[in-house]
C-alpha positions in Angstrom: -168.5 33.1 -102.5 -164.9 33.9 -102.5 -164.6 33.7 -106.3 -167.6 36.2 -106.6 -166.0 38.8 -104.3 -162.8 38.7 -106.3 -164.5 38.8 -109.7 -166.6 41.8 -108.6 -163.5 43.6 -107.3 -161.6 43.0 -110.6 -164.8 44.1 -112.6 -164.6 47.3 -110.6 -160.9 47.6 -111.3 -160.1 48.0 -107.5 -157.2 46.5 -105.6 -157.7 44.3 -102.6 -155.9 46.8 -100.4 -158.2 49.6 -101.6 -161.3 47.5 -100.8 -159.8 46.6 -97.4 -159.1 50.2 -96.5 -162.7 51.2 -97.4 -164.0 48.4 -95.2 -161.5 49.2 -92.5 -159.8 45.8 -92.4 -156.3 44.7 -93.2 -155.4 43.9 -96.7 -154.2 40.4 -95.6 -157.6 39.7 -93.8 -159.5 40.9 -97.0 -157.4 38.5 -99.3 -158.1 35.8 -96.9 -161.8 36.4 -97.2 -161.4 36.2 -101.0 -159.5 33.1 -100.7 -162.2 31.5 -98.4 -159.6 31.2 -95.4 -161.5 33.7 -93.3 -165.3 34.0 -92.9 -167.1 37.2 -94.0 -168.9 38.8 -91.2 -172.4 40.3 -91.9 -171.1 43.8 -91.2 -168.2 43.5 -93.7 -170.6 41.9 -96.3 -172.9 44.8 -96.1 -169.9 47.3 -96.5 -168.6 45.2 -99.4 -172.1 45.2 -101.0 -172.4 48.9 -100.8 -168.8 49.5 -102.0 -169.4 47.2 -105.1 -173.0 48.2 -105.7 -174.6 44.9 -105.4 -177.0 43.3 -103.0 -175.6 41.2 -100.1 -177.5 38.1 -101.6 -175.6 38.4 -104.9 -172.3 38.9 -103.0 -173.0 35.6 -101.0 -174.1 33.7 -104.2 -177.8 33.4 -103.0 -179.2 35.3 -106.0 -178.4 35.8 -109.5 -179.4 39.4 -109.6 -176.5 41.8 -109.4 -178.4 44.9 -108.7 -178.7 46.2 -105.3 -182.3 47.5 -104.6 -182.4 50.0 -101.8 -185.8 51.3 -100.7 -185.3 54.9 -99.8 -187.7 55.8 -96.9 -188.5 59.3 -95.8 -187.5 60.5 -92.4 -190.3 60.8 -89.9 -190.3 64.5 -90.0 -190.8 64.7 -93.8 -193.8 66.9 -94.8 -196.9 65.0 -95.9 -199.4 66.3 -98.3 -201.8 67.5 -95.7 -198.8 69.5 -94.1 -198.2 70.9 -97.7 -201.8 72.0 -97.9 -201.8 73.5 -94.5 -198.9 75.5 -95.2 -200.5 76.7 -98.6 -203.7 77.8 -96.8 -201.7 79.6 -94.1 -199.5 81.3 -96.8 -202.7 82.2 -98.7 -204.1 83.9 -95.5 -200.8 85.9 -95.1 -200.5 87.0 -98.6 -204.2 88.0 -98.8 -203.9 90.2 -95.5 -200.7 91.9 -97.3 -202.9 92.5 -100.4 -205.5 94.3 -98.5 -203.0 96.9 -97.3 -200.7 96.9 -100.4 -197.8 98.0 -98.1 -195.7 96.6 -95.4 -194.4 98.5 -92.4 -190.7 97.8 -91.3 -189.3 99.6 -88.1 -192.1 102.2 -88.5 -191.5 103.0 -92.3 -194.1 101.9 -94.9 -192.6 99.8 -97.7 -194.3 99.6 -101.1 -193.6 96.4 -102.9 -193.7 95.6 -106.6 -194.9 92.1 -107.9 -191.2 90.7 -107.8 -190.7 91.6 -104.2 -194.1 90.2 -103.3 -193.1 86.9 -105.0 -189.8 86.8 -103.2 -191.6 87.4 -99.9 -194.1 84.6 -100.6 -191.2 82.2 -101.5 -189.3 83.1 -98.3 -192.3 82.8 -96.1 -193.2 79.3 -97.6 -189.9 78.1 -97.1 -189.7 79.3 -93.5 -193.1 77.7 -92.9 -191.9 74.5 -94.2 -188.7 74.5 -92.2 -190.6 75.5 -89.1 -193.1 72.5 -89.6 -190.1 70.1 -90.0 -188.4 71.4 -86.8 -191.7 71.0 -84.9 -192.2 67.5 -86.1 -188.5 66.6 -85.0 -189.1 68.1 -81.7 -192.5 67.0 -80.9 -192.8 63.5 -82.4 -192.8 60.9 -79.7 -189.8 58.6 -79.8 -191.8 55.5 -80.5 -192.9 57.0 -83.8 -189.6 58.0 -85.0 
């Protein structure tokens, strides 16, 4: 194990002191880990694997594959396809209501919009609706489903 860590560090052209600083341990402690004089904790192994861009299993000599495969999961408040279609339907209703009047009133004054302005309004409304839906999911999702 200690030779694997040292060889990966040298491949990455990093000093032991630099690696130790990034992990948050002393340089001497890190060099002791490389020599096998100290045991590598699970926390430090995870940090080393992240720094070197390899899997913990590879770092510990348990697997030959060097690549670290990280599954990215979406946060619990990410919008689903259904949320997207609900937003699209609501946005369509709002835009069609605006089409029927062809003007918009703001502080009592009527504003006529051209196509460019209408598209900007549609984009703004859609973004606002997406953000509002995510905020609602964050706020109202029970803790056990987060």
